[in-house]
C-alpha positions in Angstrom: 12.0 8.5 15.9 8.8 6.9 14.8 7.4 8.0 11.6 4.1 8.0 10.6 4.6 5.6 7.6 6.4 3.6 10.4 3.2 3.7 12.4 1.3 2.6 9.5 3.4 -0.3 8.5 3.1 -2.0 12.1 -0.5 -1.5 11.6 -0.6 -3.3 8.3 1.3 -6.0 10.0 -1.0 -6.3 13.5 -4.1 -6.2 10.9 -2.9 -8.9 9.0 -1.7 -11.1 12.0 -5.2 -10.6 13.4 -6.7 -11.3 10.3 -4.5 -14.7 10.3 -4.8 -15.7 14.0 -6.7 -19.0 14.3 -9.2 -19.9 17.1 -6.5 -20.6 19.5 -4.8 -17.4 19.3 -1.8 -18.8 16.8 -0.6 -17.6 13.4 2.4 -18.8 11.3 5.2 -16.2 10.7 5.7 -17.6 7.2 2.1 -17.0 6.3 2.1 -13.4 8.2 5.1 -12.6 5.8 3.5 -13.7 2.9 0.0 -11.8 3.5 2.2 -8.4 4.6 4.1 -8.7 1.2 0.8 -9.3 -0.7 -0.3 -6.4 1.3 2.3 -4.2 0.5 2.6 -4.7 -3.2 -0.9 -3.6 -3.9 -1.2 -0.5 -6.1 -3.4 1.5 -3.8 -0.6 1.6 -1.1 0.4 5.1 -0.6 3.9 5.8 -1.9 5.5 7.0 1.2 4.3 3.8 2.7 6.2 1.8 0.3 9.2 3.7 0.4 9.2 3.3 4.1 8.7 -0.8 3.4 11.9 -0.6 1.0 13.5 1.4 3.6 12.7 -1.6 6.4 13.7 -4.1 3.6 17.2 -2.6 3.5 17.6 -2.4 6.7 16.9 -6.0 7.3 19.3 -7.2 4.5 21.9 -5.1 6.0 21.2 -6.6 9.4 21.0 -10.0 8.0 24.2 -9.3 6.1 25.8 -8.2 9.0 24.5 -11.0 11.1 26.0 -13.6 8.4 29.2 -11.8 8.9 29.5 -11.9 12.7 32.6 -13.7 13.8 32.2 -17.0 15.3 34.6 -19.8 15.9 35.3 -21.6 12.8 36.0 -25.8 13.0 38.8 -26.1 10.5 41.2 -23.2 11.8 39.7 -23.0 15.7 39.7 -19.2 15.6 37.0 -16.7 15.1 39.2 -15.1 12.5 38.0 -14.7 8.8 39.0 -11.8 6.7 35.6 -11.4 5.2 33.5 -11.4 8.6 32.6 -8.2 10.1 33.5 -6.3 13.6 30.7 -4.1 14.6 32.4 -1.1 16.7 28.9 0.4 17.8 27.4 3.4 16.3 27.0 2.2 13.2 30.7 1.7 12.2 31.7 -1.8 11.3 35.2 -2.8 9.7 36.2 -6.0 7.6 38.0 -8.4 10.3 40.7 -8.5 8.0 41.2 -4.8 8.4 40.6 -4.5 12.4 43.1 -2.8 14.5 44.1 -3.4 18.3 41.9 -0.5 19.3 38.7 -1.4 16.9 39.2 -5.2 18.9 39.1 -3.4 22.3 36.0 -1.6 21.2 34.5 -4.9 20.1 35.3 -6.6 23.2 33.9 -3.8 25.2 30.6 -3.8 23.3 30.2 -7.6 23.4 30.7 -7.6 27.3 27.8 -4.8 27.6 25.5 -6.6 25.6 26.1 -9.7 26.8 25.4 -8.2 30.5 22.1 -6.4 28.7 20.8 -10.2 27.2 21.9 -11.6 30.7 19.5 -8.9 32.4 16.6 -9.2 30.1 16.9 -13.3 30.3 16.8 -12.9 33.9 13.4 -10.8 33.6 11.9 -13.3 31.4 12.7 -16.5 33.5 11.4 -14.6 36.6 8.3 -13.8 34.7 7.5 -17.3 33.7 8.5 -18.8 36.8 5.9 -16.6 38.7 3.1 -17.3 35.9 4.0 -20.8 36.2 3.3 -21.1 39.6 0.1 -19.1 39.7 -1.1 -21.6 36.8 -0.2 -24.1 39.3 -2.4 -22.8 42.0 -5.1 -21.8 39.7 -5.8 -25.0 37.7 -8.9 -23.6 36.3 -7.2 -21.1 34.2 -6.2 -21.9 30.6 -4.7 -18.3 29.4 -2.5 -16.4 30.4 -4.4 -13.4 29.5 -7.2 -14.5 32.0 -4.3 -15.3 34.5 -3.0 -11.9 34.2 -6.5 -10.2 34.5 -7.4 -12.7 37.7 -4.4 -13.1 39.6 -2.0 -10.2 38.9 -4.6 -7.6 38.2 -3.9 -6.5 34.7 -6.5 -4.2 33.2 -7.3 -4.0 29.6 -7.0 -0.2 30.3 -3.4 -0.6 31.1 -2.2 -0.3 27.8 -0.2 2.4 26.3 -0.6 2.4 22.6 3.0 3.9 22.4 4.5 0.6 23.8 2.4 -1.2 21.0 3.8 1.0 18.4 7.1 1.5 19.5 7.0 5.4 20.2 
C-alpha cells in the first residue's frame, strides 16, 4: 500500500531528478542520491516524511544485507554453502543457510525457478520492445529521441500517462 508519505518521497526524488537533468536528458545517480539526501536532511521537512524516509532507508539496508548474504558459488570450496549466507523462503521468512532444512531447500528452489521465469519474461519483453524501436529508428532516420519516435510512429499521446503508474499506486 502506498502512503501519502511514500508518494511525497517519490515526488521529492522526481523533482530533484528533474532539477539535475542536463539538456541531453541525463543525470547522474550519485548526484541524485546526494541531492535527495540533502533535501531529506533539511529541518523544514515534515516529521512523518522523515520517518517514511528512515523506513525506506532501513528497508534498503535490510535488502542490501540480504543480497550480500545471498548464496553464491564459492571458488575455494566449489559449493553454494556458507553458514552465514541466507536462504530466502518467501513471505519475508529468511533462514541462515547453516540452519536450513530439506523443506527449506525445496521452497528456495521453487521460488528460484519462479523468479527465473519472471525475469525471463520481463527480459523478453524488454528485448522485443528495444528490437522494435531500433527497427523504427532505422526506418525513421530523421528521428533522434525515443519520445519523438513513440509519438510519431507508435501513437503515444501525452494524455496516455496514468499518474498511478508513476507513483506506484
